[in-house]
N, C-alpha and C positions, 0 to 999 in steps of 0.2 A: 354619367362620365365626369370624373373630377380630374381636373388638370392643375398642376402645380407648375407655376411659371418661376423658375430658378434664375436669380440674377447674379448669383455668386461669381460667375465668370466675366459677366459684362459690367457690373454696377460702375467699377472704378474708372473705366475708360470713357463713360458717357457723361461725364460732369461738363456743364454745371447742372444740367437737368435732372441727374440722379441724386443731386445733394437734397432735394426736397420730395422726391417721389421715387416709387419703384420703377424699375425698367418697364414693367407691364403698363405703366400708366403714360408712357411717352406717346405722343400723337405723331404718326406718319401717314400720310394719305388722309382720308376723311376721319379715320376712326383711330383710337388708341389701339395698342396691342392687345390689352385685356379685352376691349370691346369687340375686335376682331374674332379672338377665340370664343367668347361668349355667342356671338351670331353664327359662327361656323359650326359649333357642336351642340349648341344648346344646352351645354352642361355647366357645371360649377367650376369657376376659375378661381383658383386660389393662389396666394402669394406667400404661403407657408407651407412647409412640408406636411402631408397628410397621408395615412395609410392607404395603399391601394390607389394613390392618385398617380396619373401620369406625370412624371418630372420632365418638363419641356424647357428648353434654354429660352428664357425671357425675351432675349434679343432677336430671335427668329421671328422674321415678319410673315404671318401665316396668310394664306388666301384660299379661294375655292380650288385653285389648282395644285397647291402644294400642301395642305394641312394634314393629308393622310400621310404623306411622305415623312412629315415632321414627326407625327404620332408614331409611325413604324419605326424611325429610328430611335425615339425615346424609348420605346417598348422593348427594343434590342440593345440598349445602352450604347448606342452609336452617337459619338460626339458629331454635332451638326457644324458644319462650316459652310461659309458662303459659296454658293454656286450660281449658275444661270437660273436655276429653277428656286432655289430659297436664298434669300438675303438674310444674313445675320449682321445686325449692327455692332460694330467694333469701335467707331468713332462718331462724335456728335455731328459732324458735317455730313455724315451720309445720310442724315435725316432730309436735307435739300436735295443731295445728289440722287437719291431714291424716290423722292416723292412723287414724281411722275408716274411711275410703275404702280406705287402703292395707291395712288388715287384712282386709277383706272380699274385696279382689282377691287378697291372697296365700293367703286360704283357698281360693279357687277353684282356684288354680294348685297348691297343695300336695296337695289332696284329690282332684283330677280323676281319674276313674276308679279310684279306691282305695276300700277299704272299712274303716271305723274297727274298731279292737279293741272287743271288748265292755266295756260300761261296768258296773261292779258294781251289783247291785240295791240297796246300801245308800244310794245317791243318789237325789234327787229331781230330775227332769230336765224341763224345758219345750222343746218343739221339738227332741227328740233328732236329727231330721235334721241338725240344723246343729251338732252336737258331735262332733268327731273326736278319738279318742284313740289314739295311736301305741302299738304294742306295747312292753311295758315300763314304761309309765306306771302310776301307782297313784293312784286317785282313790276316796275312801271318805267315807260320811256327809256328803255335801255337797250344796248346793242350786245347780243349774246352771240358768240361765235364758238360753236362746239365742233368745228370741223377738225381742230387740233386736238380734241380731248374733251371729255364730258364735263357737264356743268350740273352741279347739285346745290340746291338752296333747300335748307333745311326748315322745319316747323318754326313759325313765327319770326323768321328772318326777314330783313328788309333790305332790298336793293333800291335805293333812291334814284331819282331821275337823272338821266344823262350819263350813265356809266357805260364804259367800254369794257367787256370782259371777255377774254380768250381763253378757252380751256386748255388743260384741265383746271377746274377751279370748284371750290366748295365753300359755301357759307353756312357756318354752324347755327344750331338753334339759338334764338334770340339775339343774333348779331346783326350788325347794320353795316352796309356799304354805303359810304356817304356819296352825295352828288359829285359827278363829274370825275369820277376815278377812273385810272387805267390799269387794269390788273392782266397780267400776263400769266399763263400757266407755267410750272404747276404750283398753284397757290392754294393753301388750306387755311381758311380762317375758322378757328374753333369756336364753340359755344360761347355766347356772351360778350363777344368782342366789337370793337368799333374799328373799321378799316376805311382808308381813304388815300388819295394821293395817286402815286405810282409805286405799284408792287409786282414783283416778278420773282417766281419760284421761290416762295417763301412760306413758312408755316407759323401761324400764332397758335399756341396750345389752348387757352381758353381765358376769357375776361381780361384780354390785354387790349391795349389801344395803339393804333397807328392812324390816327383819325384826321391827320392834316396833310397838305402838300409836303413833298419830300420824297425820296427814293428809298425804298427797302428792296434789296435783291439778294438772292441766293443766302438767305438768313432764316434764323429761326428764334423766336421769342418764345419764353416760358409763360406762365401764368401770372396775372397781375402785373404786367409790364406797361410802360407808357413812354411813347416817344412824343416829344414836344413839337409844336408846329415848325415846319421847315427842317427837321432832322432828317439827315440822309446817310446812307453808308455806301462806301465804296466795295465793290465786288470784283474789280479787276485792276491789277497793278499797271502803272504807266508803261512799264517795260513789256507787258504782256507775259511776264515769267509767271511760274508756279507760286501759290501762295502759301505761306507757312504760318499756322497757328502756334502760338505759345500756350501749352495746355495746362500748366500748372506754374506754381510760384518758384519752382527750380528752373524755370526758363526752358524747360524742354519743349523742343519744337518738332512739328510734324507737318508735311506737305498734304494738301488738300485738292490739288488741281488748279486750273487756270482761272476759275470763278469761284470765290468764297467770301462770304460777307460776314454778317454780325450774328454771333451766338450769344443771346442774353439770358441769364438765369432769372428764376423767378423773383417778382417783387422789386425789380429794378426799374429805374426811370431815367430818361435823359431830358435835360431841359431844351428850350426852343434853339433851333439852329444848330443842334450839336452834329458835327461831322465825324463819323466813325471811320477809321482807316481799313484798308483791306485786311480781312481775316482777323477781326477783333472778337475776344471772348470776354464777356461781363459776367461777374459771378452773381450770386444770390444777394438781393437787398442792398443795391448800389443806388445812389443818387448823384447822377453825372452832371456836372455843370462847370463853367469856366473854360479853361484852356483846352486845346485839342486833347480828348482822351487817349491813354496810352492803349496798345493792342492787347493787354491782359490787365483787367481790373478786378482786384481781389473781392471776395465776399465783403459785405458791409463797408463799402467804401463810400464816404461823404465827401465829394470833391476829391481832394487829395489826403484827406484825413479819414479817421475810422469813425463810423457811426456809432453814436451812443445806442446801447441796445433799446432803452425805453422810449427814446425818440424814434428809432426805426419802427418799433411795433405801433406806436401812435400813428405814424404816417401811413403804415399799411392798413390800419383800421380806417383812417380817413378815406383812403382810395377804396377799400371794400364797401364803406357806407354809400358811396356814390352809385354802386350798383344794388344797393339794397341787401347787403350781405355784411357778415360779421367774422372777424378773426376767430378761429376755434382754438380751444385749449390745445388740442393736438398740434395745430400749426405753430402757436406760440412755443410749445415745448421742442419741437423740431428744430425752429430757429434759434431757440436759446442753446440747444446742444451744438449747434454749428458755430454759433457766435463764440461759445467758450471753447471750442476745439482749436482755435486760433491762437 
């Protein structure tokens, strides 16, 4: 089976995360949308049209319970809209709003008919049946509470000593949860990340760092982001009123509910002790420092100025080298096209 994930209807509304990736490569729950389809169908998942491939709305979130319904709608040419059974992403803040359900669905998918690796006796565990540790993961001297949702620790991930984790929670391959962290569900830490401090209901896509004390709540960080020590975000207004995001440079606003935090595009970084206001969107490749940041930060911002492109590329390369990776020619081309489009 070939599945073509079509992003034509959804791409524009899911910025900043789709400025540098296909909708199919957005992470919600434990897996990306593309990874979910690959596991559910064992078929070829395409992001370009192909003869005889099922055309599926890329923003529809598949699960064990609904993927047949999504495929049936695709086969009959029926437009898929959000229902209680099928969630279809329309706005980027829905990632953290729907992460809890997506994590539970992915946990079922990943662990079906499999047995967890043994968990060290140094840990304290509640509801061990909902804790799954992949071979090669290290978890020591921590408190894992899966009574509120499943906990998944991927291959070669490390949970250091003294952590308190409340599910749903996932720590991706080669990621690290640093000592003494407090993590509330529903939190997804993607592969290659470093996490620490206090985190609640948030997603880190991959290779990003929120490694120090400070609060991250009801938020999403793209890839290759870094939050300096002491950085925190607000997720609730002092008035308790609904939070509005400014979603583009035309200052268009949308309400996202009473709890809404930071949405940060790929390759963006914040200096130590940065304080993000409720409902902040940061674009791609921003270096944030100085005065309190605004609620909408355009792509390639250097403080209050515009990043020099060559400097931006060099800085990204420096960060990638810290994780023994390199900036690809494809990434550079994507960033250059985005830079020149402004």
